[in-house]
BAPAKE-788200 format. One record per residue: residue number from 0; residue in one letter; chain; x, y, z of N, C-alpha, C in turn. Coordinates in Angstrom, 1 decimal. Layout:
N
+-----+----+----+--------+--------+--------+--------+--------+--------+--------+--------+--------+
|   i | aa | ch |    n.x |    n.y |    n.z |   ca.x |   ca.y |   ca.z |    c.x |    c.y |    c.z |
+-----+----+----+--------+--------+--------+--------+--------+--------+--------+--------+--------+
| NUM |  A |  A |      X |      Y |      Z |      X |      Y |      Z |      X |      Y |      Z |
...
+-----+----+----+--------+--------+--------+--------+--------+--------+--------+--------+--------+
***
This chain:
192
+-----+----+----+--------+--------+--------+--------+--------+--------+--------+--------+--------+
|   i | aa | ch |    n.x |    n.y |    n.z |   ca.x |   ca.y |   ca.z |    c.x |    c.y |    c.z |
+-----+----+----+--------+--------+--------+--------+--------+--------+--------+--------+--------+
|   0 |  M |  A |  -18.9 |   26.9 |  -10.5 |  -18.3 |   28.2 |  -10.2 |  -17.2 |   28.1 |   -9.3 |
|   1 |  C |  A |  -16.2 |   28.9 |   -9.5 |  -14.9 |   28.8 |   -8.7 |  -14.8 |   30.2 |   -8.1 |
|   2 |  N |  A |  -14.7 |   30.2 |   -6.7 |  -14.4 |   31.4 |   -6.0 |  -13.0 |   31.6 |   -5.8 |
|   3 |  I |  A |  -12.4 |   32.6 |   -6.4 |  -11.0 |   32.9 |   -6.2 |  -10.9 |   34.0 |   -5.2 |
|   4 |  N |  A |  -10.2 |   33.8 |   -4.1 |  -10.1 |   34.8 |   -3.0 |   -8.7 |   35.1 |   -2.6 |
|   5 |  K |  A |   -7.7 |   34.7 |   -3.3 |   -6.3 |   34.9 |   -2.9 |   -5.5 |   35.0 |   -4.1 |
|   6 |  G |  A |   -4.5 |   35.9 |   -4.1 |   -3.5 |   36.1 |   -5.2 |   -2.2 |   35.6 |   -4.7 |
|   7 |  R |  A |   -1.2 |   35.7 |   -5.5 |    0.2 |   35.3 |   -5.2 |    1.2 |   36.3 |   -5.8 |
|   8 |  L |  A |    2.1 |   36.8 |   -4.9 |    3.1 |   37.7 |   -5.4 |    4.4 |   36.9 |   -5.7 |
|   9 |  N |  A |    5.3 |   37.4 |   -6.5 |    6.5 |   36.8 |   -6.7 |    7.4 |   36.9 |   -5.5 |
|  10 |  G |  A |    7.9 |   35.7 |   -5.0 |    8.7 |   35.7 |   -3.9 |   10.1 |   36.0 |   -4.2 |
|  11 |  C |  A |   11.1 |   35.8 |   -3.3 |   12.5 |   36.1 |   -3.5 |   13.0 |   35.0 |   -4.5 |
|  12 |  A |  A |   14.1 |   35.3 |   -5.1 |   14.7 |   34.5 |   -6.2 |   15.4 |   33.2 |   -5.6 |
|  13 |  N |  A |   14.9 |   32.5 |   -4.7 |   15.6 |   31.3 |   -4.2 |   14.8 |   30.1 |   -4.5 |
|  14 |  S |  A |   14.3 |   30.0 |   -5.8 |   13.5 |   28.9 |   -6.2 |   14.3 |   27.9 |   -7.0 |
|  15 |  I |  A |   15.4 |   27.4 |   -6.3 |   16.3 |   26.4 |   -7.0 |   15.6 |   25.1 |   -7.1 |
|  16 |  G |  A |   15.6 |   24.5 |   -8.3 |   14.9 |   23.3 |   -8.5 |   15.7 |   22.1 |   -8.3 |
|  17 |  G |  A |   15.0 |   20.9 |   -8.2 |   15.7 |   19.6 |   -8.1 |   15.7 |   19.0 |   -6.7 |
|  18 |  I |  A |   16.1 |   17.8 |   -6.6 |   16.1 |   17.0 |   -5.4 |   17.6 |   16.8 |   -5.0 |
|  19 |  E |  A |   17.9 |   17.0 |   -3.8 |   19.3 |   16.8 |   -3.4 |   19.5 |   15.5 |   -2.6 |
|  20 |  T |  A |   18.4 |   15.0 |   -2.0 |   18.5 |   13.7 |   -1.2 |   17.2 |   13.0 |   -1.2 |
|  21 |  I |  A |   17.3 |   11.7 |   -1.2 |   16.1 |   10.9 |   -1.0 |   16.4 |    9.9 |    0.1 |
|  22 |  Y |  A |   15.3 |    9.5 |    0.7 |   15.4 |    8.4 |    1.7 |   14.4 |    7.4 |    1.3 |
|  23 |  I |  A |   14.8 |    6.1 |    1.2 |   13.9 |    5.0 |    0.8 |   13.8 |    4.1 |    2.0 |
|  24 |  F |  A |   12.6 |    3.6 |    2.2 |   12.3 |    2.6 |    3.3 |   11.3 |    1.6 |    2.9 |
|  25 |  N |  A |   11.2 |    0.5 |    3.7 |   10.2 |   -0.5 |    3.5 |    8.8 |    0.0 |    3.8 |
|  26 |  F |  A |    7.9 |    0.0 |    2.9 |    6.6 |    0.5 |    3.1 |    5.8 |   -0.5 |    4.0 |
|  27 |  V |  A |    5.1 |    0.0 |    5.0 |    4.2 |   -0.8 |    5.8 |    2.9 |   -0.1 |    5.7 |
|  28 |  D |  A |    1.8 |   -0.8 |    5.4 |    0.5 |   -0.3 |    5.3 |   -0.1 |    0.0 |    6.7 |
|  29 |  Y |  A |    0.3 |    1.1 |    7.3 |   -0.2 |    1.4 |    8.6 |   -1.6 |    1.9 |    8.5 |
|  30 |  R |  A |   -2.4 |    1.8 |    9.6 |   -3.7 |    2.3 |    9.7 |   -3.6 |    3.9 |    9.9 |
|  31 |  K |  A |   -4.6 |    4.6 |    9.4 |   -4.5 |    6.0 |    9.5 |   -4.4 |    6.6 |   10.9 |
|  32 |  F |  A |   -4.9 |    5.9 |   11.9 |   -4.8 |    6.4 |   13.3 |   -3.3 |    6.3 |   13.8 |
|  33 |  Q |  A |   -2.5 |    5.5 |   13.1 |   -1.1 |    5.4 |   13.5 |   -0.2 |    6.5 |   13.0 |
|  34 |  I |  A |   -0.8 |    7.3 |   12.0 |    0.0 |    8.3 |   11.4 |   -0.7 |    9.7 |   11.8 |
|  35 |  E |  A |    0.1 |   10.6 |   12.3 |   -0.5 |   11.8 |   12.8 |    0.0 |   13.0 |   11.9 |
|  36 |  T |  A |   -1.0 |   13.8 |   11.4 |   -0.7 |   14.9 |   10.5 |   -1.3 |   16.2 |   11.2 |
|  37 |  N |  A |   -0.8 |   17.3 |   10.8 |   -1.4 |   18.6 |   11.2 |   -1.3 |   19.5 |   10.0 |
|  38 |  G |  A |   -2.5 |   19.7 |    9.4 |   -2.6 |   20.5 |    8.1 |   -1.9 |   19.7 |    7.0 |
|  39 |  N |  A |   -0.8 |   20.2 |    6.4 |   -0.1 |   19.5 |    5.4 |    1.3 |   19.1 |    5.9 |
|  40 |  T |  A |    1.4 |   18.9 |    7.2 |    2.7 |   18.5 |    7.8 |    2.5 |   17.1 |    8.5 |
|  41 |  L |  A |    3.4 |   16.2 |    8.2 |    3.5 |   14.9 |    8.9 |    4.1 |   15.1 |   10.2 |
|  42 |  V |  A |    3.4 |   14.8 |   11.3 |    3.9 |   15.1 |   12.7 |    4.5 |   13.8 |   13.2 |
|  43 |  Q |  A |    3.8 |   12.7 |   13.1 |    4.3 |   11.4 |   13.7 |    4.0 |   10.2 |   12.8 |
|  44 |  Y |  A |    5.0 |    9.4 |   12.6 |    5.0 |    8.2 |   11.9 |    5.6 |    7.1 |   12.7 |
|  45 |  P |  A |    5.1 |    5.8 |   12.6 |    5.7 |    4.8 |   13.5 |    7.2 |    4.7 |   13.2 |
|  46 |  P |  A |    8.0 |    4.4 |   14.2 |    9.5 |    4.3 |   14.0 |    9.9 |    3.5 |   12.8 |
|  47 |  T |  A |   10.6 |    4.1 |   11.9 |   11.0 |    3.5 |   10.7 |   12.4 |    3.8 |   10.3 |
|  48 |  N |  A |   13.2 |    2.8 |    9.9 |   14.6 |    3.0 |    9.4 |   14.5 |    3.5 |    8.0 |
|  49 |  V |  A |   15.2 |    4.6 |    7.6 |   15.2 |    5.1 |    6.3 |   16.6 |    5.1 |    5.8 |
|  50 |  F |  A |   16.8 |    4.8 |    4.5 |   18.1 |    4.7 |    3.9 |   18.4 |    5.9 |    3.0 |
|  51 |  K |  A |   19.5 |    6.6 |    3.3 |   19.8 |    7.9 |    2.6 |   20.5 |    7.7 |    1.3 |
|  52 |  Y |  A |   20.1 |    8.4 |    0.3 |   20.8 |    8.4 |   -1.0 |   21.1 |    9.9 |   -1.4 |
|  53 |  D |  A |   22.3 |   10.3 |   -1.4 |   22.7 |   11.6 |   -1.9 |   22.6 |   11.7 |   -3.4 |
|  54 |  L |  A |   22.0 |   12.7 |   -3.9 |   21.9 |   12.8 |   -5.4 |   22.7 |   14.0 |   -5.9 |
|  55 |  R |  A |   23.6 |   13.7 |   -6.8 |   24.6 |   14.7 |   -7.3 |   24.2 |   15.2 |   -8.7 |
|  56 |  A |  A |   23.4 |   14.5 |   -9.4 |   23.1 |   14.9 |  -10.8 |   22.1 |   15.9 |  -10.9 |
|  57 |  D |  A |   21.9 |   16.5 |  -12.0 |   20.9 |   17.6 |  -12.2 |   19.5 |   17.1 |  -12.6 |
|  58 |  A |  A |   19.4 |   15.8 |  -13.0 |   18.1 |   15.3 |  -13.5 |   17.2 |   14.8 |  -12.5 |
|  59 |  N |  A |   17.3 |   15.2 |  -11.2 |   16.5 |   14.7 |  -10.1 |   15.3 |   15.6 |  -10.0 |
|  60 |  T |  A |   14.1 |   15.0 |  -10.2 |   12.9 |   15.8 |  -10.1 |   11.8 |   15.2 |   -9.3 |
|  61 |  F |  A |   10.9 |   16.0 |   -8.8 |    9.7 |   15.6 |   -8.0 |    8.6 |   16.4 |   -8.5 |
|  62 |  S |  A |    7.5 |   15.8 |   -8.9 |    6.3 |   16.6 |   -9.3 |    5.0 |   16.0 |   -8.8 |
|  63 |  V |  A |    4.0 |   16.8 |   -8.7 |    2.7 |   16.4 |   -8.3 |    1.7 |   17.0 |   -9.3 |
|  64 |  D |  A |    0.9 |   16.1 |   -9.8 |   -0.2 |   16.4 |  -10.8 |   -1.5 |   16.2 |  -10.1 |
|  65 |  V |  A |   -2.4 |   17.1 |  -10.1 |   -3.8 |   17.0 |   -9.6 |   -4.7 |   16.5 |  -10.7 |
|  66 |  E |  A |   -5.5 |   15.5 |  -10.3 |   -6.4 |   14.9 |  -11.3 |   -7.8 |   14.8 |  -10.7 |
|  67 |  E |  A |   -8.8 |   15.3 |  -11.4 |  -10.2 |   15.2 |  -10.9 |  -10.9 |   14.2 |  -11.8 |
|  68 |  S |  A |  -11.7 |   13.3 |  -11.1 |  -12.4 |   12.3 |  -11.8 |  -13.7 |   12.0 |  -11.0 |
|  69 |  D |  A |  -14.5 |   11.1 |  -11.5 |  -15.8 |   10.7 |  -10.9 |  -15.6 |   10.2 |   -9.4 |
|  70 |  T |  A |  -14.5 |    9.6 |   -9.2 |  -14.2 |    9.1 |   -7.8 |  -13.6 |   10.2 |   -6.9 |
|  71 |  G |  A |  -13.3 |   11.4 |   -7.4 |  -12.8 |   12.4 |   -6.6 |  -11.5 |   12.9 |   -7.0 |
|  72 |  R |  A |  -10.8 |   13.7 |   -6.2 |   -9.5 |   14.3 |   -6.6 |   -8.4 |   13.4 |   -6.1 |
|  73 |  S |  A |   -7.4 |   13.3 |   -7.0 |   -6.2 |   12.5 |   -6.6 |   -5.0 |   13.3 |   -7.0 |
|  74 |  Y |  A |   -3.9 |   12.9 |   -6.3 |   -2.6 |   13.6 |   -6.5 |   -1.6 |   12.6 |   -7.0 |
|  75 |  N |  A |   -1.2 |   12.7 |   -8.2 |   -0.2 |   11.8 |   -8.8 |    1.2 |   12.4 |   -8.5 |
|  76 |  Q |  A |    2.0 |   11.6 |   -7.7 |    3.3 |   12.1 |   -7.2 |    4.3 |   11.3 |   -8.0 |
|  77 |  N |  A |    5.3 |   12.0 |   -8.6 |    6.3 |   11.3 |   -9.5 |    7.7 |   11.8 |   -9.1 |
|  78 |  A |  A |    8.6 |   10.9 |   -9.0 |   10.0 |   11.3 |   -8.8 |   10.9 |   10.6 |   -9.7 |
|  79 |  N |  A |   11.8 |   11.3 |  -10.3 |   12.8 |   10.7 |  -11.1 |   14.2 |   11.1 |  -10.6 |
|  80 |  F |  A |   15.0 |   10.1 |  -10.3 |   16.3 |   10.4 |   -9.8 |   17.4 |    9.6 |  -10.4 |
|  81 |  V |  A |   18.6 |   10.1 |  -10.3 |   19.8 |    9.5 |  -10.9 |   20.8 |    9.2 |   -9.8 |
|  82 |  L |  A |   21.2 |    7.9 |   -9.8 |   22.3 |    7.5 |   -9.0 |   23.6 |    7.3 |   -9.9 |
|  83 |  K |  A |   24.6 |    8.0 |   -9.6 |   25.8 |    7.9 |  -10.4 |   26.6 |    6.7 |  -10.1 |
|  84 |  V |  A |   27.2 |    6.1 |  -11.1 |   28.2 |    5.0 |  -11.1 |   27.5 |    3.7 |  -10.8 |
|  85 |  L |  A |   27.7 |    2.8 |  -11.8 |   27.2 |    1.4 |  -11.7 |   28.2 |    0.7 |  -10.7 |
|  86 |  R |  A |   27.6 |    0.0 |   -9.7 |   28.4 |   -0.7 |   -8.7 |   27.9 |   -2.1 |   -8.6 |
|  87 |  K |  A |   28.6 |   -2.8 |   -7.6 |   28.2 |   -4.2 |   -7.4 |   26.8 |   -4.3 |   -6.7 |
|  88 |  D |  A |   26.2 |   -3.2 |   -6.3 |   24.9 |   -3.3 |   -5.7 |   23.8 |   -3.3 |   -6.7 |
|  89 |  A |  A |   24.1 |   -3.6 |   -7.9 |   23.1 |   -3.6 |   -9.0 |   21.9 |   -4.5 |   -8.7 |
|  90 |  H |  A |   22.2 |   -5.7 |   -8.1 |   21.1 |   -6.6 |   -7.9 |   20.1 |   -6.0 |   -6.8 |
|  91 |  E |  A |   20.6 |   -5.2 |   -5.9 |   19.7 |   -4.6 |   -4.9 |   18.9 |   -3.5 |   -5.5 |
|  92 |  I |  A |   19.5 |   -2.7 |   -6.4 |   18.8 |   -1.6 |   -7.1 |   17.8 |   -2.2 |   -8.1 |
|  93 |  N |  A |   18.2 |   -3.2 |   -8.8 |   17.3 |   -3.8 |   -9.8 |   16.1 |   -4.5 |   -9.1 |
|  94 |  A |  A |   16.3 |   -5.0 |   -7.9 |   15.2 |   -5.7 |   -7.2 |   14.1 |   -4.8 |   -6.8 |
|  95 |  L |  A |   14.3 |   -3.5 |   -6.9 |   13.3 |   -2.5 |   -6.5 |   12.1 |   -2.4 |   -7.5 |
|  96 |  I |  A |   12.4 |   -2.9 |   -8.7 |   11.3 |   -2.7 |   -9.8 |   10.0 |   -3.3 |   -9.4 |
|  97 |  N |  A |    9.0 |   -2.6 |   -9.5 |    7.6 |   -2.9 |   -9.2 |    7.3 |   -3.2 |   -7.7 |
|  98 |  K |  A |    8.2 |   -2.8 |   -6.9 |    8.1 |   -2.9 |   -5.4 |    7.3 |   -1.7 |   -4.9 |
|  99 |  R |  A |    6.6 |   -1.9 |   -3.8 |    5.9 |   -0.8 |   -3.1 |    6.9 |   -0.4 |   -1.9 |
| 100 |  I |  A |    7.4 |    0.8 |   -2.0 |    8.3 |    1.3 |   -1.0 |    7.8 |    2.6 |   -0.4 |
| 101 |  G |  A |    8.5 |    3.1 |    0.5 |    8.3 |    4.5 |    1.0 |    9.4 |    5.4 |    0.5 |
| 102 |  C |  A |    9.1 |    6.6 |    0.3 |   10.2 |    7.5 |   -0.2 |   10.0 |    8.9 |    0.4 |
| 103 |  I |  A |   11.0 |    9.5 |    0.9 |   11.0 |   10.9 |    1.3 |   12.0 |   11.7 |    0.4 |
| 104 |  V |  A |   11.6 |   12.8 |   -0.1 |   12.4 |   13.6 |   -0.9 |   12.8 |   14.9 |   -0.2 |
| 105 |  V |  A |   14.0 |   15.4 |   -0.4 |   14.5 |   16.6 |    0.2 |   15.0 |   17.5 |   -1.0 |
| 106 |  N |  A |   14.3 |   18.6 |   -1.3 |   14.7 |   19.4 |   -2.4 |   15.9 |   20.3 |   -2.1 |
| 107 |  R |  A |   16.3 |   21.0 |   -3.1 |   17.5 |   21.8 |   -2.9 |   17.3 |   23.1 |   -2.0 |
| 108 |  L |  A |   16.1 |   23.3 |   -1.7 |   15.8 |   24.4 |   -0.7 |   15.7 |   23.9 |    0.7 |
| 109 |  G |  A |   15.9 |   22.6 |    0.9 |   15.8 |   22.0 |    2.2 |   14.5 |   21.6 |    2.7 |
| 110 |  Q |  A |   13.5 |   21.6 |    1.8 |   12.1 |   21.2 |    2.1 |   12.0 |   19.7 |    2.0 |
| 111 |  T |  A |   11.4 |   19.0 |    3.0 |   11.3 |   17.6 |    3.0 |    9.8 |   17.2 |    2.8 |
| 112 |  Q |  A |    9.5 |   16.3 |    1.9 |    8.2 |   15.8 |    1.7 |    8.2 |   14.3 |    1.6 |
| 113 |  I |  A |    7.1 |   13.7 |    2.0 |    7.0 |   12.2 |    1.9 |    6.0 |   11.9 |    0.7 |
| 114 |  M |  A |    6.4 |   11.0 |   -0.1 |    5.6 |   10.5 |   -1.2 |    4.8 |    9.3 |   -0.8 |
| 115 |  G |  A |    3.6 |    9.1 |   -1.3 |    2.8 |    7.9 |   -1.0 |    2.6 |    7.6 |    0.4 |
| 116 |  L |  A |    2.3 |    8.6 |    1.3 |    2.2 |    8.3 |    2.7 |    1.3 |    7.2 |    3.0 |
| 117 |  Y |  A |    0.1 |    7.1 |    2.5 |   -0.9 |    6.1 |    2.8 |   -0.9 |    4.9 |    1.9 |
| 118 |  N |  A |   -0.5 |    5.1 |    0.6 |   -0.6 |    4.0 |   -0.4 |    0.8 |    3.5 |   -0.8 |
| 119 |  G |  A |    1.8 |    4.1 |   -0.4 |    3.2 |    3.6 |   -0.9 |    3.5 |    4.2 |   -2.2 |
| 120 |  V |  A |    4.7 |    3.9 |   -2.6 |    5.3 |    4.3 |   -3.9 |    5.7 |    3.1 |   -4.7 |
| 121 |  I |  A |    5.4 |    3.1 |   -6.0 |    5.8 |    2.0 |   -6.9 |    7.0 |    2.4 |   -7.7 |
| 122 |  V |  A |    8.0 |    1.5 |   -7.7 |    9.2 |    1.8 |   -8.5 |    8.8 |    1.3 |  -10.0 |
| 123 |  K |  A |    8.6 |    2.3 |  -10.8 |    8.2 |    2.0 |  -12.2 |    9.3 |    1.6 |  -13.1 |
| 124 |  S |  A |   10.5 |    2.2 |  -12.9 |   11.5 |    1.9 |  -13.9 |   12.9 |    2.0 |  -13.2 |
| 125 |  V |  A |   13.8 |    1.1 |  -13.5 |   15.2 |    1.1 |  -13.1 |   16.0 |    0.9 |  -14.4 |
| 126 |  K |  A |   16.8 |    1.9 |  -14.8 |   17.6 |    1.7 |  -16.0 |   19.1 |    2.0 |  -15.6 |
| 127 |  G |  A |   19.9 |    1.0 |  -15.9 |   21.3 |    1.2 |  -15.7 |   22.0 |    1.3 |  -17.0 |
| 128 |  T |  A |   23.0 |    2.2 |  -17.0 |   23.8 |    2.5 |  -18.3 |   25.2 |    2.8 |  -17.9 |
| 129 |  T |  A |   26.1 |    2.3 |  -18.8 |   27.5 |    2.6 |  -18.7 |   27.9 |    3.8 |  -19.5 |
| 130 |  G |  A |   27.1 |    4.2 |  -20.5 |   27.5 |    5.3 |  -21.4 |   28.3 |    4.8 |  -22.5 |
| 131 |  G |  A |   28.5 |    5.7 |  -23.5 |   29.3 |    5.3 |  -24.7 |   30.7 |    5.9 |  -24.8 |
| 132 |  S |  A |   30.9 |    6.9 |  -23.9 |   32.2 |    7.6 |  -24.0 |   32.7 |    8.0 |  -22.6 |
| 133 |  R |  A |   33.9 |    8.5 |  -22.5 |   34.4 |    8.9 |  -21.2 |   33.6 |    9.9 |  -20.5 |
| 134 |  N |  A |   32.9 |   10.8 |  -21.2 |   32.1 |   11.9 |  -20.5 |   30.6 |   11.5 |  -20.5 |
| 135 |  S |  A |   30.3 |   10.3 |  -20.8 |   28.9 |    9.9 |  -20.8 |   28.5 |    9.5 |  -19.4 |
| 136 |  F |  A |   27.2 |    9.5 |  -19.1 |   26.6 |    9.2 |  -17.8 |   26.8 |    7.7 |  -17.6 |
| 137 |  N |  A |   27.2 |    7.4 |  -16.4 |   27.4 |    6.0 |  -15.9 |   26.6 |    5.9 |  -14.6 |
| 138 |  G |  A |   25.5 |    5.1 |  -14.6 |   24.7 |    4.9 |  -13.4 |   23.3 |    4.5 |  -13.6 |
| 139 |  Y |  A |   22.4 |    4.8 |  -12.7 |   21.0 |    4.4 |  -12.8 |   20.1 |    5.6 |  -12.9 |
| 140 |  N |  A |   19.0 |    5.4 |  -13.7 |   17.9 |    6.3 |  -13.8 |   16.7 |    5.6 |  -13.2 |
| 141 |  I |  A |   16.1 |    6.1 |  -12.1 |   15.0 |    5.4 |  -11.4 |   13.8 |    6.3 |  -11.4 |
| 142 |  E |  A |   12.7 |    5.7 |  -11.7 |   11.4 |    6.4 |  -11.8 |   10.4 |    5.9 |  -10.7 |
| 143 |  L |  A |    9.9 |    6.8 |   -9.9 |    8.9 |    6.4 |   -8.8 |    7.6 |    7.0 |   -9.1 |
| 144 |  S |  A |    6.5 |    6.4 |   -8.6 |    5.2 |    6.9 |   -8.8 |    4.3 |    6.5 |   -7.6 |
| 145 |  A |  A |    3.5 |    7.5 |   -7.2 |    2.5 |    7.3 |   -6.1 |    1.2 |    8.0 |   -6.4 |
| 146 |  K |  A |    0.1 |    7.5 |   -5.9 |   -1.2 |    8.2 |   -6.1 |   -1.9 |    8.2 |   -4.7 |
| 147 |  E |  A |   -2.2 |    9.4 |   -4.3 |   -2.8 |    9.7 |   -3.0 |   -4.1 |   10.6 |   -3.2 |
| 148 |  T |  A |   -4.9 |   10.6 |   -2.1 |   -6.0 |   11.5 |   -2.1 |   -5.7 |   12.9 |   -1.5 |
| 149 |  T |  A |   -4.4 |   13.0 |   -1.0 |   -4.0 |   14.3 |   -0.4 |   -2.6 |   14.7 |   -1.1 |
| 150 |  T |  A |   -2.3 |   15.9 |   -0.9 |   -1.0 |   16.4 |   -1.4 |    0.1 |   15.7 |   -0.6 |
| 151 |  P |  A |    1.4 |   15.7 |   -1.1 |    2.5 |   15.1 |   -0.3 |    2.7 |   16.0 |    1.0 |
| 152 |  F |  A |    2.8 |   15.3 |    2.1 |    3.0 |   16.0 |    3.4 |    4.4 |   16.4 |    3.5 |
| 153 |  Y |  A |    4.6 |   17.6 |    4.2 |    5.9 |   18.1 |    4.5 |    6.3 |   17.5 |    5.9 |
| 154 |  I |  A |    7.6 |   17.4 |    6.1 |    8.2 |   16.9 |    7.3 |    9.2 |   17.9 |    7.8 |
| 155 |  D |  A |    8.9 |   18.4 |    9.0 |    9.8 |   19.4 |    9.6 |   11.1 |   18.9 |   10.1 |
| 156 |  D |  A |   11.1 |   17.7 |   10.7 |   12.3 |   17.0 |   11.2 |   12.1 |   15.5 |   11.1 |
| 157 |  L |  A |   13.0 |   14.9 |   10.4 |   12.8 |   13.4 |   10.2 |   12.7 |   12.6 |   11.5 |
| 158 |  E |  A |   13.7 |   12.8 |   12.3 |   13.8 |   12.1 |   13.6 |   12.6 |   12.3 |   14.5 |
| 159 |  D |  A |   12.2 |   13.6 |   14.6 |   11.0 |   13.9 |   15.4 |    9.8 |   13.2 |   14.9 |
| 160 |  A |  A |    9.7 |   13.1 |   13.6 |    8.5 |   12.5 |   13.0 |    8.5 |   10.9 |   13.1 |
| 161 |  G |  A |    9.7 |   10.3 |   13.5 |    9.7 |    8.9 |   13.7 |   10.6 |    8.2 |   12.7 |
| 162 |  F |  A |   11.3 |    8.9 |   11.9 |   12.2 |    8.3 |   10.9 |   13.7 |    8.2 |   11.4 |
| 163 |  I |  A |   14.3 |    7.1 |   11.3 |   15.7 |    6.9 |   11.8 |   16.6 |    6.8 |   10.5 |
| 164 |  P |  A |   17.3 |    7.9 |   10.2 |   18.2 |    7.8 |    9.1 |   19.4 |    6.8 |    9.2 |
| 165 |  M |  A |   19.5 |    5.9 |    8.3 |   20.6 |    5.0 |    8.3 |   21.6 |    5.4 |    7.3 |
| 166 |  I |  A |   22.8 |    5.9 |    7.7 |   23.8 |    6.4 |    6.9 |   24.6 |    5.2 |    6.3 |
| 167 |  P |  A |   24.9 |    5.2 |    5.0 |   25.7 |    4.1 |    4.4 |   27.0 |    4.0 |    5.1 |
| 168 |  T |  A |   27.4 |    2.8 |    5.3 |   28.7 |    2.5 |    6.0 |   29.8 |    2.3 |    4.9 |
| 169 |  I |  A |   31.0 |    2.8 |    5.2 |   32.1 |    2.6 |    4.4 |   33.1 |    1.7 |    5.1 |
| 170 |  D |  A |   33.5 |    0.6 |    4.6 |   34.4 |   -0.3 |    5.2 |   35.7 |    0.4 |    5.4 |
| 171 |  S |  A |   36.3 |    0.2 |    6.7 |   37.6 |    0.8 |    7.0 |   38.6 |   -0.4 |    6.9 |
| 172 |  Y |  A |   39.7 |   -0.2 |    6.2 |   40.7 |   -1.3 |    6.0 |   41.9 |   -0.9 |    6.8 |
| 173 |  L |  A |   42.6 |   -1.9 |    7.2 |   43.9 |   -1.8 |    7.9 |   45.0 |   -1.4 |    6.9 |
| 174 |  L |  A |   45.7 |   -0.3 |    7.2 |   46.7 |    0.2 |    6.3 |   48.1 |    0.0 |    6.8 |
| 175 |  Q |  A |   49.1 |   -0.1 |    5.9 |   50.5 |   -0.1 |    6.3 |   50.9 |    1.3 |    6.6 |
| 176 |  E |  A |   52.2 |    1.5 |    7.1 |   52.7 |    2.8 |    7.4 |   52.8 |    3.7 |    6.1 |
| 177 |  N |  A |   53.0 |    3.0 |    4.9 |   53.1 |    3.8 |    3.7 |   51.8 |    4.1 |    3.0 |
| 178 |  G |  A |   50.7 |    3.7 |    3.7 |   49.4 |    3.9 |    3.1 |   48.8 |    2.8 |    2.3 |
| 179 |  D |  A |   49.5 |    1.8 |    2.0 |   49.0 |    0.7 |    1.2 |   48.2 |   -0.2 |    2.1 |
| 180 |  Y |  A |   47.2 |   -0.9 |    1.4 |   46.4 |   -1.9 |    2.2 |   47.2 |   -3.0 |    2.7 |
| 181 |  L |  A |   46.9 |   -3.4 |    3.9 |   47.5 |   -4.6 |    4.5 |   46.7 |   -5.8 |    4.0 |
| 182 |  L |  A |   47.3 |   -6.7 |    3.3 |   46.5 |   -7.8 |    2.6 |   46.7 |   -9.1 |    3.3 |
| 183 |  Q |  A |   45.7 |  -10.0 |    3.2 |   45.8 |  -11.4 |    3.7 |   46.6 |  -12.2 |    2.6 |
| 184 |  E |  A |   46.8 |  -13.4 |    2.9 |   47.6 |  -14.3 |    1.9 |   46.8 |  -14.4 |    0.6 |
| 185 |  N |  A |   45.5 |  -14.4 |    0.7 |   44.6 |  -14.5 |   -0.5 |   44.4 |  -13.2 |   -1.2 |
| 186 |  A |  A |   45.1 |  -12.1 |   -0.8 |   45.1 |  -10.8 |   -1.4 |   43.8 |  -10.0 |   -1.1 |
| 187 |  F |  A |   43.0 |  -10.5 |   -0.1 |   41.9 |   -9.7 |    0.3 |   42.3 |   -8.7 |    1.4 |
| 188 |  K |  A |   41.7 |   -7.5 |    1.4 |   42.0 |   -6.5 |    2.3 |   41.5 |   -6.9 |    3.7 |
| 189 |  I |  A |   42.2 |   -6.4 |    4.7 |   41.8 |   -6.7 |    6.1 |   40.9 |   -5.6 |    6.6 |
| 190 |  I |  A |   39.6 |   -5.9 |    7.0 |   38.7 |   -4.9 |    7.5 |   38.9 |   -4.7 |    8.9 |
| 191 |  L |  A |   38.9 |   -3.4 |    9.4 |   39.1 |   -3.1 |   10.8 |   37.9 |   -3.5 |   11.6 |
+-----+----+----+--------+--------+--------+--------+--------+--------+--------+--------+--------+
***
């Protein structure tokens, strides 16, 4: 028997779907007493560097499926995201396959959730494509999966919770007065 004691009204029309940012980090199998939660919010996690990926495509999704079995209830957490443009970092992205990582997703409403808090996240698929025409997609499709005994926890503030965002660096090059790169004799750009 199921006791239903609460209804749900339609909220305001700000239910924009999709993921706008993910943070990936090296998963460490911390003991539960090292991770502090309050209800469905992650309050404290051991200090961890997280690497930010801005997502610009529309095919970025995060879903949670509840499954009941003889061993109890589990929450299958899945994320699919698109990184535009194939670059020289392909070996780093391809090296993620079948690795256990940590992942934080930020949806387009600004809500932040952590996938695989206790068990980590498995990178199930990394697919790179150049496309077949000028307007075809060029980049990576990456599929992540996690299984937990709890729903994904929300994070109110990354840094307060112990996460240190590492923003990608862009090399700055020395320029001539006309805006051209100042080159070495071997034609390499000079980094500031």
